C-alpha angles and dihedrals in degrees: 000000000000116000119213113220115202102166148024130289122246089246093054091048093049091049091051090049091049091051093049090049093052091047092050092052092053090048091051094048090054091044091055090047091053089047091056094048089052091051093051091047091054092048090050089051093049090051090050091049090050092050091049090048092051093050091047090054089046091050093048089051098052097268095311119132117218115272121251087232100251140341094310120083115191091342094305125109106254092216089075086067093051093263091292093136101038117108121344130330124207131218092250099059097028 
């Protein structure tokens, strides 16, 4: 007797599902990598903009950078850094 086959076997379906799973894992891994690179690029751009803004402020104020507001810089006593961050720095010695 001849058997008419009008579909896929269970093994064929499982193999296709496994291949789709592997491909989706690869795509998601590369997507996460691209997302991390985009985040790093945005952070580098933000740092560059802050640097440009600080130099514009210093240029407008006769070469003097803004003061940290006292002897504490970011909550740490500036003397532990040799006083490098206390008071105002100028463009010439920065």
